[in-house]
C-alpha positions in Angstrom: 186.7 569.5 95.4 184.0 571.6 97.2 183.0 575.0 95.1 181.7 578.5 96.7 178.3 577.3 95.1 178.4 574.2 97.8 179.5 576.3 100.5 175.9 578.5 100.2 173.7 576.5 102.9 170.4 575.0 101.8 167.7 576.8 102.5 163.8 575.4 102.5 161.6 577.9 101.1 157.7 578.7 101.0 156.5 580.9 98.1 152.9 582.3 98.0 151.8 582.6 94.1 148.8 583.4 91.8 148.3 582.3 88.3 145.3 582.8 85.3 144.9 579.3 84.9 143.5 580.0 81.7 146.6 579.1 79.2 148.0 576.3 81.3 147.7 573.0 81.8 147.2 572.8 85.4 149.6 572.9 88.4 151.8 570.0 88.2 154.5 568.9 85.7 153.3 567.3 82.7 155.3 565.7 79.4 153.4 568.0 77.5 151.7 570.9 78.0 152.4 573.9 80.0 152.1 573.7 83.2 152.3 576.2 86.6 154.9 574.0 88.4 157.3 573.4 85.4 157.2 577.5 84.7 158.0 578.0 88.3 160.7 575.6 88.3 162.4 576.9 85.4 162.6 580.6 86.6 164.1 579.1 89.9 166.7 577.2 88.0 167.6 580.0 86.4 167.9 582.5 89.0 169.4 580.2 91.6 172.4 578.1 88.7 171.0 575.1 89.9 169.1 571.7 88.0 166.9 569.5 89.5 165.2 571.7 91.8 161.6 570.3 93.1 158.9 572.4 93.9 155.9 571.2 95.8 152.2 572.3 95.7 149.9 572.9 98.0 147.1 572.1 95.3 146.8 570.1 92.0 144.5 572.5 90.5 143.5 571.4 86.7 143.7 573.0 84.0 141.8 576.4 83.6 141.7 576.5 87.6 143.1 579.7 88.7 144.6 580.8 92.2 145.5 584.0 94.2 147.0 581.8 97.0 148.7 579.1 96.3 151.4 577.9 98.3 154.8 575.6 97.1 157.9 574.8 98.9 161.9 574.0 97.8 164.9 573.0 98.8 168.2 575.3 97.4 171.2 576.4 97.9 170.6 580.2 97.5 171.9 583.6 98.9 168.9 585.6 97.7 166.8 586.9 100.7 163.1 585.5 100.9 162.0 589.3 100.6 164.0 589.6 97.3 162.9 586.7 95.9 159.2 587.5 94.6 160.9 590.6 92.4 163.7 588.7 90.9 161.9 585.9 89.9 158.9 588.0 88.7 161.5 589.2 86.5 161.7 585.8 84.7 157.8 584.8 84.5 155.3 585.2 82.3 152.8 587.6 82.8 150.5 585.3 83.8 151.7 583.6 86.8 153.5 585.6 89.8 155.1 585.2 93.2 153.3 587.4 95.7 155.6 586.5 98.6 158.1 584.3 100.0 160.0 582.5 103.7 162.1 580.8 105.0 160.5 577.6 106.5 162.4 574.8 108.7 163.3 571.6 107.1 159.8 569.7 108.4 157.5 572.0 106.4 155.6 570.7 103.4 153.2 572.4 101.3 150.7 570.3 101.1 151.1 567.8 103.8 151.3 570.2 106.5 148.3 572.5 104.8 145.6 573.0 107.5 142.4 573.9 105.6 142.3 575.6 102.0 139.8 578.8 100.8 138.1 578.1 97.5 136.0 580.7 95.7 133.8 579.8 92.5 132.6 582.7 90.6 129.6 582.6 88.1 127.9 585.2 85.7 123.7 584.4 86.4 122.5 586.8 83.4 121.0 585.9 80.1 123.8 587.6 78.1 127.0 585.7 78.2 130.2 588.2 79.7 132.9 589.3 77.0 135.8 590.5 80.1 135.2 587.6 82.5 134.8 584.7 80.2 137.9 582.6 81.4 137.5 583.7 85.0 133.7 583.1 85.6 130.8 580.2 84.7 127.8 581.5 82.2 124.7 580.5 83.5 122.0 582.0 81.5 118.6 581.3 83.6 118.0 582.8 87.0 118.8 581.2 89.9 116.8 581.1 93.2 119.2 582.6 95.4 117.2 582.3 98.6 116.5 578.0 98.1 120.6 578.1 97.4 121.7 579.7 100.9 118.4 577.5 102.8 120.8 574.4 101.0 124.2 575.3 101.8 123.9 574.7 105.7 123.2 571.1 105.3 126.5 571.2 103.3 128.7 571.8 106.3 130.0 569.8 108.5 132.2 566.4 108.5 130.9 563.9 106.3 131.4 561.3 103.5 131.4 563.6 100.2 131.8 560.7 97.8 128.4 562.0 96.2 130.6 564.6 95.4 133.9 563.3 93.8 134.9 562.5 90.5 133.7 559.0 89.6 136.4 556.6 89.9 138.8 559.2 91.8 137.5 558.7 95.7 140.1 558.1 98.3 139.8 555.4 100.8 138.9 558.0 103.6 136.1 560.4 101.5 135.5 562.0 104.9 136.2 565.7 104.7 135.6 568.6 106.8 133.9 571.1 105.1 134.1 574.3 107.3 131.7 577.2 106.0 130.1 578.0 102.8 129.2 581.4 101.8 127.9 583.2 98.7 127.8 586.9 97.5 125.6 588.5 94.8 126.3 591.4 93.4 124.0 591.3 90.6 124.3 589.0 88.2 127.8 588.1 89.4 127.6 585.2 92.4 130.9 584.1 94.4 130.4 581.3 96.1 133.3 580.1 99.0 134.2 577.1 100.1 136.3 576.6 103.9 137.7 573.2 104.5 139.9 570.8 105.9 140.3 569.1 102.1 138.8 568.6 99.3 137.7 565.6 97.3 138.9 565.7 93.5 135.9 568.1 91.7 134.8 568.2 95.0 133.9 571.9 94.6 133.0 572.2 91.2 130.2 569.2 92.0 128.8 571.4 95.1 128.4 574.1 92.8 126.6 572.3 90.2 124.6 570.7 93.1 123.8 574.2 94.4 122.8 575.1 90.9 120.6 572.8 90.6 118.7 573.5 93.5 118.5 576.8 91.8 117.0 576.0 89.1 114.8 573.4 91.2 115.7 570.3 89.6 116.8 569.5 92.6 115.7 570.5 96.1 117.7 571.4 99.7 115.5 567.9 101.2 117.4 565.8 99.1 120.6 566.8 100.1 120.9 564.0 103.7 119.9 561.5 101.1 122.3 562.1 98.2 125.2 562.5 101.1 124.2 559.3 102.7 123.5 557.3 99.4 127.5 559.0 98.0 126.1 558.6 94.8 127.8 560.8 92.2 124.9 560.2 89.7 122.7 561.7 92.3 124.4 565.2 92.4 124.5 568.1 90.1 127.0 568.2 87.2 130.6 569.1 87.5 130.7 573.1 87.1 133.6 573.9 84.4 137.1 575.0 85.8 136.8 578.5 84.7 134.3 579.8 88.0 137.0 578.0 90.0 140.1 579.9 92.0 142.2 578.3 95.4 142.1 581.6 97.5 144.3 580.7 100.3 145.9 577.4 102.0 146.1 577.6 105.5 148.7 576.7 108.2 150.0 576.2 112.1 151.6 577.9 112.8 150.0 580.7 110.1 152.2 581.8 107.1 151.8 584.3 104.8 149.3 586.5 107.0 150.9 589.4 106.7 150.9 589.8 103.0 146.6 588.7 103.3 146.2 591.2 106.1 148.0 594.2 103.8 145.6 593.4 101.0 142.9 592.6 102.5 143.2 595.7 105.3 143.8 598.4 101.9 
């Protein structure tokens, strides 16, 4: 027998979320441990009165990794307008995760497979004294880095190439070729922010790229070493995997654009 709820049309909705990953065991749902995906699904099911909602994420961030612009999508029967979903969900969510925006999307939209690119940042506190306030959002590197050498080396990593040397051992996919379109480094005193933009990234790729650039800044490697490291595809020759807390997913790009209005409002303030 058809119920009133059955007469509500199925909608496809995308969510823009941010979260502090410090106390999450990553994005993806797991049998043990608190995850971002499970936390969001719980709120959605409370809000819609439905069970078995599947939330598809654009990126499966690791434990301790943060996000300012993670995108996910779900299908559900709900009459709540997209513009009211963020406030409704946030009333049910813990303080370390928030929905920033929501939008109705087409049936063929997929947060992961329709993504055209991603922007990540990696933050370092480069000072002899360790940070206290930002200890869960930056990586502490006590030895002063040679930023000029790092900046000279960064263009050698940009482009479309096989990044096997910068992927976690044993995790490299069948096709390890990715396009790294841009790397920037901003320095404000001891606070360093690397930004990496590309069409996709291998497992731990950004943390290893950052570790390699840090090694160059510590004179453990040189920029001239990079072409040989890339050509060899040997993980043992690149830098160490940096800790997770410095990494943040800043934005996911789509065509046509999604949530551009939100990012424009944020950056124009």
